[in-house]
N, C-alpha and C positions, 0 to 999 in steps of 0.2 A: 460326093464331095460337098461339104456343107457350105463352102464359100462360093459355089457356082451360082450365078444369077441366071434367070430365064432370059432368053434372047430379047432384046429390046428394052429391058429394064435396067435402070442404073442403080448403083449402090447408094443408099441413103447415108448422108454424113452428118445429120443433125445429132446433137448430144444424146437425145433420148434413144435413138436407134443404136448409137455407139454403146450406151449402157446396156441395152437389151442384148447386144452381141457379146457383152463381157469385156469390151474395150475400155481402157482407163481414159477418162476425160479429165484433163488438168487445166483449170482456169488460172490465168495469170491474175492474181489478186494481190494488190499491194496493201500493206497495213494502213489503216486510217490514222492511227495515232501511235507513232513510234515511241514516244516517251512514256505513255501510260498515265501521265500526271493528271490530265483532265478527267480521265475515267475514274481514277482513284478519288479525286476531289468530288466528283458527282456521287460516288458511293458514300463518302463521308456525309455529304449533305443529305442524302436520302436516309441514312441511318439516324442522323440528327432529327430529321422530321419525324421518323418513326418513334424516336425517344420521346419527343414532345407529345405525340399522339398517345403513347402508352402512359405517360404521366397524367394526361387528361382523363383517361379511362382506368386509372390505377385501381380505384375502389371496386369497379365492376370486375376487373381481373382478379383482385384479391378474393372476391366472393366465389369465383370459379376455380380458385387455386392456380391461377396462371400469372401470378405476380413475377415469376421468373422471366417473363418476356422483357421486363425492364432491363434485366442484366444481359439479355441477348443483344439488345440495342447498344448497351454500353460496350459490350465486346466487339460489336461491329464497328463502332466508332474508333475504339482502340486499335483494332487490327487495320482499319483504314489509315490511321496515322503511321503505323509501322510500314504499311505498303507505300504511303507517300514518301517516307524517308528513303525506302529502298529505291523507288522509281527516280527520285531526284538524284540519289547517289549514282545510280546506273546511267541516267541521262548525262550527268556531268562527265562520267568516264567515257561515254560514247563521244561527246562533243570534244573532249580532250584528245581523242584518238587512242586511248588506252584499251578500248574494248570494241568489239565488233557489234554492229546493230542487230545481227542475226544470231548472236552467240547463245542466247537463252534458249 
């Protein structure tokens, strides 16, 4: 029997031992940001900073054939604004009670 313990020893209950035995360990973790809006705004700001940096080094990138990086940053900013629109709409629906916070 694999579950039998030698006399005098007790079964370890720390998460590492539970994982080693193949037991599922589930931690109760609550979301830090339910709306997602601050995370999306942070992403937009970071993409904007990347855009400015790429503009500064644009000549060097053009020499290497990497000028397309400029458009990657533009796409990141654009997708960020789409995400911001979505998150604001979703958060408004959650606040109005039309949508569950765990629905997505």
